[in-house]
N, C-alpha and C positions, 0 to 999 in steps of 0.2 A: 451458394455457399458450398465449399469443398466437403467432400465426404470424409470426416474423420478416420474413417477405416481404410482410406487409401493411403499406404504406406509410401507412396511416391511423393506426397505433399511434403512441403518444408515443415520442419518442426518448429515449435514454439521457442526452444531453447538450442543454441548451437552446439551444446555438449550432450544432447539426448538424441538418441538413434530414433529412426521411425518406428521400429518396433517396440521400443520402451515407452515412446510417447502412446502407442496404441494400448499397451497394456494398462497405463495410467488412465486413459480415456475409458477403456472398459471397466476397470475397477471403479472409477467414479461414476459411471453410468449405473452401475448395480448397487451403488450405495444408497441407504435410505436417505430421504431428503433432510431429516433432522440432523444426519450426520454430516452432509454437505453444508448444511447452514452452520453447525458447530464449527467446522474447518473454516468457513469463511469468516466467522466471527474471531476466531484464533488468529488467521491471517492479518485481519484489521488490527487486532490488538499488538501482534508482533510488529507490524509496521509502525504503529504509533510509538512504541517502546524504542524502536531504532530511530525514529525522527527525534525522539526526546534525548536518546543518547548522544545523538549528533549536536543537537542545541546545546547540551550541557558542555559537551567538548568546545563548542565554538564560542560559548558564553559562560564561562566558569563561574562568574560571581553573579550570574542572573538567579532572582529568586523564583519560586515556584509560580507566582502570578505572571511574571515576565516570560518564562518558559511556556505558560499556557497560551499567552497572546501570540508568541512567536510559532507555536504549534499550529494554532488556528490560522495564522497567516499562510501556513503551508498548505492548508486544507480548502480555505475559502479564496473567492476572489478578492483582490486588492481593495476593490471599492467597498465590498461588503465588511472588510475588516476595519478600514477607516471609519465608515459610518456606524458601526456596531460598537467598536472599540476605541476610536480616536488614534489608533494606532498605525502609522503608515509603515509597512514592512520595507517598502523601496527605501526609505529614508534611514530606518532603523536597522535594517538587515532582516533577513529570513533566518 
């Protein structure tokens, strides 16, 4: 595994310098575990909201239940969605 302190390594994002990435890694490493968990939960919630916004844009007439199924279809494997919800995202769209 590469050493995250090695500033010659490739950065995670192309618009971030190795030095800025190193600062982010150092700050994250010094954060309390509860704060890292909180940030992770916020990231998951933000991702969910962005996916729902995209679904609302793509399916403007869909009700909340349909949007929920389509969101689940983006997260779970197709076979599980078909088995659990009787909804085939390949046929009905993600």
